[in-house]
C-alpha positions as CSV (number, residue, x, y, z in Angstrom):
1,M,-22.5,1.4,-32.4
2,A,-19.9,1.2,-29.6
3,K,-21.4,1.2,-26.2
4,K,-20.5,4.1,-24.0
5,I,-18.2,3.6,-21.0
6,D,-18.9,5.8,-18.0
7,F,-16.3,6.5,-15.3
8,L,-18.1,6.9,-11.9
9,T,-17.2,7.9,-8.4
10,I,-19.8,6.4,-6.0
11,K,-20.4,7.6,-2.5
12,P,-21.6,4.8,-0.3
13,Y,-25.3,4.8,0.6
14,D,-26.2,7.5,-2.0
15,N,-27.8,4.7,-4.0
16,L,-28.6,1.4,-2.3
17,N,-29.3,-0.3,-5.6
18,I,-25.7,0.5,-6.8
19,L,-24.4,-0.8,-3.5
20,E,-26.1,-4.1,-4.0
21,E,-24.6,-4.3,-7.5
22,L,-21.2,-3.6,-6.1
23,K,-21.7,-6.3,-3.5
24,E,-22.7,-8.8,-6.2
25,L,-19.5,-8.0,-8.1
26,Y,-17.4,-8.4,-5.0
27,Q,-19.0,-11.8,-4.3
28,L,-18.1,-12.9,-7.9
29,S,-14.5,-11.8,-7.5
30,F,-13.5,-12.8,-3.9
31,D,-14.0,-15.8,-1.6
32,D,-14.6,-13.9,1.6
33,S,-17.3,-15.2,4.0
34,G,-20.8,-14.0,3.8
35,P,-20.6,-12.3,7.2
36,Y,-17.4,-10.5,6.2
37,I,-18.9,-9.3,2.9
38,D,-21.9,-8.0,4.9
39,Y,-19.6,-6.1,7.3
40,Y,-17.6,-4.8,4.4
41,F,-20.6,-3.1,2.7
42,E,-22.4,-2.1,5.9
43,E,-19.4,-0.7,7.7
44,K,-16.1,-0.7,6.0
45,V,-16.8,1.2,2.8
46,K,-18.3,4.2,4.6
47,D,-15.0,6.1,4.4
48,F,-13.9,4.7,1.0
49,Q,-14.0,6.3,-2.4
50,I,-15.4,3.8,-4.9
51,K,-14.3,4.1,-8.5
52,C,-16.2,2.2,-11.3
53,L,-16.6,1.6,-15.0
54,K,-20.2,1.3,-16.2
55,K,-21.1,-0.2,-19.5
56,D,-24.6,-0.7,-20.9
57,N,-26.0,0.3,-17.4
58,Q,-23.9,-2.4,-15.6
59,I,-20.9,-1.9,-13.4
60,I,-18.2,-4.0,-15.0
61,S,-15.0,-3.0,-13.2
62,C,-14.4,-1.5,-9.8
63,L,-11.8,-0.6,-7.2
64,Y,-12.0,1.0,-3.7
65,L,-9.7,3.7,-2.3
66,K,-9.1,3.6,1.4
67,P,-7.8,7.0,2.7
68,Q,-4.5,6.6,4.5
69,Q,-1.4,8.5,5.5
70,L,2.2,7.3,4.8
71,S,5.3,8.3,6.7
72,Y,8.0,8.8,4.1
73,H,11.3,9.5,5.7
74,Q,9.5,11.3,8.5
75,K,7.3,13.3,6.2
76,V,3.6,12.6,6.5
77,T,2.1,12.0,3.0
78,N,-1.6,11.7,2.1
79,S,-2.3,8.4,0.3
80,F,-4.8,5.8,-0.6
81,L,-4.7,2.0,-0.3
82,V,-6.3,0.4,-3.4
83,V,-8.4,-2.6,-2.3
84,A,-10.9,-5.0,-3.9
85,A,-10.0,-4.2,-7.5
86,S,-12.2,-6.4,-9.7
87,T,-13.8,-6.9,-13.1
88,H,-16.9,-8.8,-13.9
89,P,-15.9,-12.3,-15.2
90,Q,-17.8,-11.6,-18.4
91,Y,-15.6,-8.5,-19.1
92,M,-12.2,-9.8,-17.9
93,H,-9.1,-9.6,-20.1
94,Q,-10.6,-6.8,-22.3
95,G,-8.6,-3.9,-20.9
96,Y,-11.3,-2.5,-18.6
97,M,-9.2,-2.5,-15.4
98,R,-6.4,-0.7,-17.3
99,L,-8.9,1.9,-18.4
100,L,-10.2,2.3,-14.8
101,M,-6.8,2.4,-13.2
102,T,-5.6,5.0,-15.7
103,N,-8.5,7.2,-15.0
104,V,-8.1,6.8,-11.2
105,L,-4.3,7.6,-11.3
106,N,-4.9,10.7,-13.4
107,E,-7.7,11.9,-11.2
108,L,-5.6,11.5,-8.1
109,Y,-2.7,13.4,-9.8
110,H,-5.0,16.4,-10.2
111,Q,-6.1,16.0,-6.6
112,N,-2.5,16.3,-5.4
113,I,-2.3,12.8,-4.0
114,P,1.3,11.8,-4.5
115,I,1.2,8.0,-4.1
116,V,-1.1,5.0,-3.8
117,T,-0.3,1.6,-2.4
118,L,-1.8,-1.9,-2.5
119,H,-1.4,-5.6,-1.6
120,P,-1.2,-7.5,-4.8
121,F,-2.5,-11.0,-5.4
122,N,-0.5,-10.9,-8.6
123,D,2.3,-8.4,-8.6
124,S,3.1,-8.8,-12.3
125,F,-0.4,-7.6,-13.2
126,Y,0.1,-4.3,-11.3
127,R,3.6,-3.6,-12.8
128,Q,1.9,-2.6,-16.1
129,F,0.3,0.4,-14.2
130,G,3.7,1.6,-12.8
131,F,3.3,-0.1,-9.4
132,V,6.6,-1.3,-7.9
133,P,7.3,-3.5,-4.8
134,Y,8.3,-1.6,-1.7
135,S,7.9,-4.1,1.1
136,F,8.6,-7.9,1.1
137,Y,8.2,-11.0,3.2
138,K,9.6,-14.4,3.9
139,I,7.9,-17.3,5.6
140,Y,9.4,-18.7,8.8
141,E,8.5,-21.3,11.3
142,T,7.3,-19.9,14.7
143,K,9.4,-20.4,17.8
144,K,8.1,-21.4,21.2
145,S,9.2,-20.1,24.6
146,L,7.8,-20.4,28.2
147,A,9.1,-16.8,28.8
148,Y,6.1,-15.3,27.0
149,T,2.4,-15.3,27.5
150,F,-0.3,-14.5,24.9
151,E,-3.6,-12.8,25.5
152,K,-6.4,-12.1,23.0
153,A,-6.8,-8.4,22.5
154,T,-10.2,-6.7,23.0
155,G,-11.5,-3.3,22.3
156,K,-10.2,-2.2,25.6
157,D,-6.6,-2.9,24.4
158,T,-6.5,-0.5,21.5
159,H,-4.2,1.9,23.3
160,I,-1.7,-0.9,24.0
161,L,-1.8,-2.0,20.4
162,Y,-1.3,1.6,19.2
163,N,1.6,2.2,21.4
164,L,3.3,-1.1,20.4
165,Y,2.9,-0.2,16.8
166,Q,4.2,3.3,17.2
167,D,7.3,2.1,19.0
168,F,8.0,-0.6,16.4
169,V,7.6,1.5,13.2
170,K,9.6,4.5,14.2
171,N,12.9,3.1,12.9
172,Y,11.5,2.3,9.4
173,P,11.9,4.9,6.6
174,I,8.4,4.1,5.2
175,Y,5.3,2.9,7.0
176,H,1.6,3.6,7.3
177,L,0.3,5.8,10.1
178,R,-2.3,4.1,12.3
179,S,-4.6,5.4,15.0
180,K,-6.3,3.8,18.0
181,D,-9.5,3.8,16.0
182,Y,-7.7,1.7,13.4
183,F,-7.1,-1.1,15.9
184,Y,-10.6,-0.9,17.3
185,H,-12.1,-1.5,13.8
186,R,-9.4,-4.0,12.9
187,L,-10.4,-6.1,16.0
188,K,-14.0,-5.9,15.0
189,E,-13.2,-7.0,11.5
190,L,-11.1,-9.9,12.5
191,Q,-13.6,-11.3,14.9
192,I,-16.1,-11.8,12.1
193,D,-14.2,-14.8,10.9
194,N,-12.9,-15.8,14.4
195,D,-9.5,-14.3,13.8
196,H,-7.7,-12.4,16.5
197,I,-4.9,-10.1,17.7
198,Y,-2.7,-11.6,20.4
199,I,-0.8,-9.4,22.8
200,I,2.7,-10.8,23.6
201,K,3.7,-10.3,27.2
202,K,6.8,-10.9,29.2
203,N,6.6,-10.7,33.0
204,N,3.0,-9.4,32.4
205,H,4.3,-6.5,30.4
206,P,3.1,-6.0,26.7
207,C,6.1,-6.3,24.4
208,G,4.5,-7.0,21.0
209,Y,1.5,-8.4,19.2
210,Y,0.6,-10.5,16.3
211,I,-2.5,-11.0,14.1
212,T,-3.8,-14.3,12.9
213,V,-5.9,-14.9,9.8
214,D,-7.0,-18.5,9.1
215,D,-4.4,-19.6,11.6
216,I,-1.6,-18.0,9.7
217,I,0.2,-15.1,11.4
218,E,0.2,-12.4,8.8
219,E,1.3,-9.5,10.9
220,Y,3.6,-9.2,13.9
221,C,4.9,-6.3,15.8
222,F,7.7,-7.7,17.9
223,S,11.4,-6.9,18.0
224,D,12.6,-10.5,18.3
225,E,12.0,-13.7,16.5
226,L,8.3,-14.3,16.8
227,I,7.4,-16.5,19.7
228,S,3.9,-18.0,19.3
229,K,1.6,-20.8,20.3
230,K,-0.7,-20.0,17.3
231,G,0.0,-20.7,13.6
232,N,2.7,-22.7,12.0
233,Y,4.3,-20.0,9.9
234,I,4.6,-16.2,9.8
235,E,5.0,-13.6,7.1
236,Q,8.1,-11.7,8.3
237,I,9.1,-8.3,7.1
238,S,12.1,-8.8,4.9
239,D,14.4,-7.0,2.4
240,Y,14.0,-7.0,-1.4
241,T,15.2,-10.6,-1.6
242,G,11.8,-11.8,-0.3
243,Q,8.5,-12.1,-1.9
244,V,6.4,-9.0,-2.7
245,L,4.2,-8.0,0.2
246,N,3.0,-4.5,-0.9
247,M,3.4,-2.3,-3.9
248,A,3.2,1.4,-4.5
249,R,2.5,3.7,-7.5
250,I,4.2,7.1,-7.3
251,I,1.7,9.5,-8.9
252,N,3.8,12.7,-8.4
253,P,7.6,11.9,-8.5
254,L,8.6,15.6,-8.1
255,Y,7.1,15.6,-4.6
256,F,9.3,12.6,-3.5
257,L,12.4,14.0,-5.3
258,S,12.0,17.2,-3.3
259,I,12.0,15.5,0.1
260,Y,14.2,12.4,-0.3
261,P,17.2,12.3,2.0
262,Y,20.0,11.9,-0.6
263,K,23.4,10.5,0.2
264,S,25.2,13.3,-1.5
265,T,25.2,16.9,-0.2
266,S,26.3,18.4,-3.5
267,F,24.9,17.2,-6.9
268,S,23.3,18.4,-10.2
269,M,21.9,16.4,-13.1
270,T,19.3,16.8,-15.8
271,F,17.1,13.9,-16.8
272,K,13.8,13.0,-18.4
273,I,11.0,11.2,-16.7
274,T,8.7,9.0,-18.8
275,D,5.3,7.9,-17.6
276,H,3.0,5.9,-19.9
277,L,-0.2,6.6,-17.9
278,I,0.1,10.1,-16.5
279,P,1.0,12.6,-19.3
280,E,2.0,15.4,-16.9
281,N,4.9,13.3,-15.5
282,N,6.6,13.2,-18.9
283,K,9.1,16.1,-18.4
284,T,12.7,17.0,-18.3
285,I,14.0,18.3,-14.9
286,T,17.2,19.3,-13.3
287,L,17.8,18.1,-9.8
288,T,20.3,20.2,-7.8
289,I,21.4,19.4,-4.3
290,K,23.3,22.1,-2.3
291,D,24.0,21.9,1.4
292,N,21.7,18.9,1.6
293,Q,18.8,20.8,0.2
294,P,17.3,19.5,-3.1
295,N,16.0,21.9,-5.7
296,I,14.0,20.9,-8.8
297,T,13.8,23.1,-11.9
298,K,12.7,22.7,-15.5
299,G,15.6,21.2,-17.5
300,E,16.8,20.9,-21.1
301,N,19.1,18.5,-22.9
302,P,18.7,15.5,-20.5
303,Q,21.7,13.5,-19.7
304,F,19.6,10.3,-19.4
305,T,16.0,9.1,-19.4
306,I,14.3,7.2,-16.5
307,T,10.9,5.5,-16.4
308,I,8.5,6.2,-13.6
309,S,8.9,2.6,-12.4
310,E,12.7,2.8,-12.3
311,L,12.5,6.1,-10.5
312,S,9.9,4.8,-8.1
313,S,12.1,1.8,-7.1
314,L,15.0,4.2,-6.3
315,L,12.8,6.5,-4.2
316,L,11.1,3.6,-2.4
317,I,13.7,0.9,-1.9
318,G,16.9,2.4,-3.1
319,N,19.7,1.3,-5.4
320,I,19.3,-2.4,-4.8
321,T,21.1,-3.4,-8.0
322,N,24.2,-1.4,-7.2
323,N,23.8,0.6,-10.4
324,P,27.0,2.7,-10.7
325,H,25.3,5.6,-12.4
326,P,25.9,8.8,-10.4
327,F,22.1,9.4,-10.1
328,C,21.5,5.9,-8.7
329,Q,24.3,6.3,-6.2
330,L,22.2,9.0,-4.5
331,F,19.7,6.4,-3.1
332,S,20.3,4.2,-0.1
333,K,19.0,0.6,0.1
334,Q,16.2,0.4,2.7
335,T,13.8,-2.0,4.3
336,N,10.3,-0.7,4.8
337,L,7.3,-1.7,6.9
338,S,3.9,-2.2,5.4
339,W,1.3,-4.8,6.4
340,E,-1.7,-3.0,4.8
341,K,-3.9,-5.4,2.8
342,Y,-7.6,-4.5,3.4
């Protein structure tokens, strides 16, 4: 007899035994330090949604949803960051993460969550679920200059970090919203493994910051080439010619089609969307733009078919292949900002 698979949503601290089981699975899957893992399960997961597959009374696959908000062309959009997706080594390569991810995406669709994002360790793995890259990086050598000074940020500096971030991201079409609380908890998290945020100052005035993890600068918020005395290389926000930094899965494409700032002020076309994981997205629609206002209605006799992945790439990074199709010409190339990993 086939063993039953249960799909569970776990609220932290409702069941301490389950929390210990989740911790054991995390330790099997990731090489984080003991103190960090303790912090993760004692503090960090409090606000997360935990999604699991359970088989024969054992959690075999799990992922965590961190609530976030995304600014999409100046529209605030509710979202989740997918973190710590893992499957027990005994059950890997048997389709359990696909089953879990499919359940999660469909559940979020019915909760009216239009998009989820993640930082992939293997971007090819997540493409099968409809995730596409939307931010990229290149690695550069740091520069040095006597014109700048560097100070380790403390909990008293959260307002400085928040203001620097707010000023830096405002010119990007897509970025994650952050609060002062975000920086307070990020500082606390970094200090567990002796990592830090450094405030960059010129003439004693804060002009940027960067974050080091294992002596690598993995995030910087600075309008010039990064000037640093810490770390040999940086991950720099880049265009689509770089390596994949973050990916996104559009759950509700109609939401994004209704708010995208199209290049054309007048347009009409009927097309079919195909989505192999979310059945409700398989539909034919007509997109009409009049006086810069998009309108979406049910369509018939589609002029072309587009997959959810192809449509997501257009909506998130634009027509990077210079596809001459009239529909593709509606979407501008863009460089986004996203450092979110944890």
